[in-house]
Residue, then its C-alpha position, 0 to 999 in steps of 0.5 A: m448528865r448521867h442519861a441520855i435518851m436515844g430513840l425510846a431507849l433510856c440508857g443509864a451507866a449501868t456496866m457493861p459485860a467485859p468483852g467475851s463475856a455472855q451476858t442472859s437473854d433475860a437480866t436486863p441492865p438496871g440502866f438500861a429498857d430498849a424500844a420493845r421493853v417501853r412499848t411492853q411497859v406502855a400497853a400493860m398501864l394502859a390495860e390497867m387503867r382505870p376508863d375514869q382513871g386520868f394519870m399514872w406512872r410506874p418508874l421503867v429504870g433505874d440506878g437506885t437513886n434516880v429513876a425514869a418513868i412512863e406516865i401516861w396523862k388521859k386527863p390533865g393534872r393541875p399545875a405544878l412545880h416542883p421547888s429541888e428538882a427538874e423535869y426531864a421527859m421525852v414524847v413518847e406517844g400522843k400529843g399534848t401542850l405544857v405550859s411552862g414558866g409563869t407564876l403558879a396561882r393560888s398555889r399550896t404544898s401538897k405534897p414534900g418536892l411538890v406545890e400545885g397550883e390552880t393555874i399558870e399566871g403569864g406562862s408559855s404554851r409549846a405544841l407536843a408531839p412523838g419526839d419532842v425532850i423537856l427540861i423543866p427547870a426547877g421551881v419552874p409552874h409547869w401543866f400539860g395538856i392532853t391533845g386527843e386519847r393521852l399523851v404519854l411521857l418518858g420522865m425522871k426529876v433531876p436534884g437540883r444542884r447541892 
């Protein structure tokens, strides 16, 4: 895997400066966001969300092909699955519930790469809290419930093997 979670920062395959070379303070490698940048992006997204808005997604880091994004959930979405991508996430703040596995009932393809349903039948439920790491394999139904004000995730889709 090309990415590893370290605290609240995501480190990618960014090129590091050569020893002794200067790196300007305003140059942020595309594959790295420090904890301050994560907090700043979360705060900016929360300020932009409308009171009735249940979800917001915004890229945080990327390498031109892959993107890790902040997801803010204030209301649960629909149960879903991604047929050809795994979903990898870390809980940044808030609490919630993850239901995964089982069968996606009354499903339909809502857009390429996303199948949504009305419920998950026979899935497993897990409580989520800051620091938890989630890996949902491609094709596995999942749903995020929100406990409290919001659930903030740092997430990315991981393409399946070809």
